[in-house]
C-alpha positions in Angstrom: 27.3 19.8 -20.2 29.4 21.1 -23.2 30.0 17.3 -24.2 26.1 16.7 -23.5 25.0 19.6 -26.0 27.6 18.7 -28.6 26.3 15.5 -28.5 22.4 16.5 -28.9 23.4 18.7 -31.6 25.1 15.7 -33.6 21.9 13.8 -32.8 19.3 16.4 -34.3 21.4 18.2 -36.8 21.5 21.6 -36.0 22.6 23.7 -33.3 20.8 24.4 -30.1 19.2 27.7 -29.3 20.6 29.7 -27.3 19.2 29.8 -23.0 16.5 32.4 -22.8 17.3 34.7 -19.2 14.7 33.7 -16.6 12.4 36.5 -16.6 10.0 35.4 -13.4 10.2 33.6 -10.7 7.7 32.2 -8.7 8.1 33.0 -5.0 9.5 30.0 -3.2 6.7 28.4 -0.6 8.0 27.7 2.8 6.0 24.4 3.9 5.0 24.5 7.3 3.8 21.1 9.2 0.7 22.8 10.0 -0.5 22.8 6.6 -1.7 19.1 6.3 -4.3 20.2 8.8 -5.4 22.9 7.0 -8.5 23.2 4.6 -6.9 22.4 1.7 -4.9 19.1 2.9 -6.8 18.2 5.6 -9.4 15.5 4.1 -6.3 13.6 2.6 -4.5 13.4 6.1 -7.6 12.3 7.7 -8.1 9.9 4.3 -4.7 8.5 4.5 -4.7 8.4 8.6 -8.1 6.4 8.5 -6.6 3.8 5.8 -3.2 3.6 7.7 -5.1 2.6 10.9 -7.0 -0.5 9.3 -4.6 -1.7 7.0 -1.9 -2.8 9.3 -4.3 -5.4 10.7 -4.1 -6.9 7.0 -0.9 -6.3 6.0 0.9 -7.3 9.7 -1.7 -8.7 11.1 -2.6 -11.6 9.1 0.2 -12.2 7.0 2.4 -12.7 10.8 -0.2 -15.2 12.4 -0.3 -17.0 9.0 1.4 -20.4 10.8 -1.1 -20.0 13.8 -3.8 -20.1 11.7 -2.7 -23.1 10.1 -2.3 -24.7 13.3 -5.7 -23.6 14.6 -7.2 -25.2 11.5 -5.8 -28.4 12.2 -2.5 -28.5 10.6 0.8 -30.0 12.1 3.4 -27.0 13.0 6.3 -28.9 10.4 3.1 -28.6 8.0 2.3 -24.8 8.8 6.1 -23.6 8.7 6.2 -25.2 5.4 2.7 -24.2 3.8 4.0 -20.3 5.4 7.2 -20.6 3.4 5.3 -21.7 0.1 3.2 -18.8 0.3 5.7 -16.6 1.0 8.1 -18.0 -2.3 4.6 -15.7 -4.6 5.3 -12.2 -2.3 8.6 -11.1 -4.5 6.5 -11.4 -7.5 4.3 -9.1 -6.5 6.4 -6.3 -7.5 6.8 -7.6 -11.0 3.0 -8.2 -11.4 2.6 -4.4 -10.1 5.4 -3.2 -12.6 2.8 -4.5 -15.4 0.0 -2.2 -14.9 1.3 0.4 -12.2 1.0 3.4 -14.6 -1.6 2.4 -16.8 -4.7 3.0 -14.0 -6.0 5.2 -11.3 -3.8 4.5 -7.9 -6.2 4.7 -5.7 -8.6 1.9 -7.7 -5.2 -0.5 -7.5 -5.4 0.1 -3.8 -8.7 -0.4 -3.7 -8.6 -3.5 -5.8 -5.8 -4.8 -3.9 -7.3 -4.8 -0.2 -10.6 -6.3 -1.4 -8.5 -9.2 -2.8 -6.7 -9.4 0.6 -10.3 -9.5 2.5 -11.5 -12.2 0.2 -8.4 -14.6 0.2 -8.4 -13.9 3.4 -11.8 -15.2 4.2 -10.9 -18.4 1.4 -7.8 -19.1 3.8 -9.8 -19.0 7.0 -12.6 -21.4 5.5 -10.9 -24.5 4.2 -8.8 -27.3 5.3 -7.5 -28.1 1.9 -3.9 -27.8 1.6 -4.8 -27.0 -2.1 -6.6 -24.3 -1.1 -5.1 -23.0 1.5 -2.1 -22.6 0.0 -2.9 -20.7 -3.0 -5.3 -18.4 -1.1 -2.0 -17.4 1.3 0.0 -16.7 -1.6 -2.8 -14.6 -3.5 -3.0 -13.0 -0.1 0.6 -11.9 0.0 0.8 -11.3 -3.6 -2.2 -8.6 -3.4 -0.8 -7.2 0.4 2.5 -6.5 -2.2 0.9 -4.7 -4.7 -1.5 -3.1 -2.1 1.6 -1.5 -0.4 3.6 -0.2 -3.7 0.4 1.4 -4.4 -0.5 3.2 -1.4 3.1 4.2 -0.7 3.2 6.0 -4.2 -0.4 7.6 -4.1 0.3 8.9 -0.7 3.4 10.7 -2.3 1.0 12.4 -5.1 -1.7 13.9 -2.5 0.6 16.6 -0.7 3.3 19.0 -2.5 6.9 18.8 -2.2 7.0 21.8 0.8 5.2 19.1 3.2 5.2 15.9 1.6 7.4 14.4 3.7 6.0 15.5 7.0 2.6 14.4 5.9 3.6 11.2 4.8 5.2 10.9 8.4 1.9 11.7 10.1 -0.3 9.4 8.0 2.0 6.7 7.9 2.8 6.6 11.4 -1.0 5.4 12.6 0.0 2.0 10.8 3.2 2.2 12.4 1.4 2.5 15.7 -1.4 -0.2 14.6 1.3 -2.5 13.9 2.9 -2.8 17.2 -0.7 -3.7 18.8 -2.2 -5.8 15.6 -0.8 -9.1 16.8 -2.1 -8.5 20.5 -5.7 -7.5 18.7 -5.4 -10.6 16.6 -4.3 -12.9 18.8 -7.4 -11.8 21.4 -9.7 -12.6 18.5 -8.2 -15.7 17.4 -8.5 -16.6 21.3 -12.4 -15.6 21.2 -13.8 -16.6 18.3 -11.4 -18.6 15.9 -9.7 -17.8 12.6 -13.1 -17.3 10.6 -13.9 -14.4 13.2 -10.1 -13.1 12.6 -10.6 -13.3 8.7 -14.5 -11.4 9.2 -12.5 -8.7 11.2 -9.6 -7.9 8.8 -12.2 -8.3 5.6 -14.1 -5.5 7.4 -11.4 -3.1 8.3 -10.1 -3.6 4.8 -13.7 -2.7 3.5 -13.4 0.6 5.3 -10.2 1.3 4.2 -11.5 0.6 0.9 -14.2 3.2 1.2 -11.6 5.6 2.4 -9.0 5.4 -0.4 -12.5 5.4 -2.8 -13.8 8.9 -1.4 -9.8 10.6 -2.2 -8.6 12.3 -5.4 -7.3 10.8 -8.6 -3.4 11.6 -9.5 -3.1 9.9 -12.9 -1.6 12.1 -15.2 -1.7 15.4 -13.0 1.7 16.8 -12.1 3.1 17.2 -8.4 2.2 20.1 -6.8 
């Protein structure tokens, strides 16, 4: 500490002021699991739970089944795997794209935009048989999925105070894990019943409802964490 203070004093050109004694310290608030269901935070808990129930279909259901969708659209297994590999190469750039605007815009609207982009790209992906359209659409979907994931992880962390943050996030995110376990089965049944377009419409509808839930949520940009 002495070394740090000495360097700072050289930089600013004068001695640092003496530390001021702490006159008053607010009492420490103890977090309880029940608080995430209390009147203050219950709307946020419900909003994020609903969102995670639905977004899992877009993030895990559609992406995991991409090779099968391509085969159902008449593309060979070899080509399907090649196209999927090409799409997957785009995903790492999602972080770089998100880095350019992550803290410049309201978080919830970034989630809304990414979810709508996933729905739109999924519909284009399902409606086309042309690889020149399918691959860019799938790549754009994976790119949007990365932006969605980065933002909702940050957003849900900003909605709860430190004393219950981990408990709250654990609860709401568990719905995503639960749905993720069954999403593949549901997608498979829908694929058998109505084909790729039917699955795309279902996922688009799920993402649309999730968008509404997030759009009604509180804003967090520029606000201090509780």
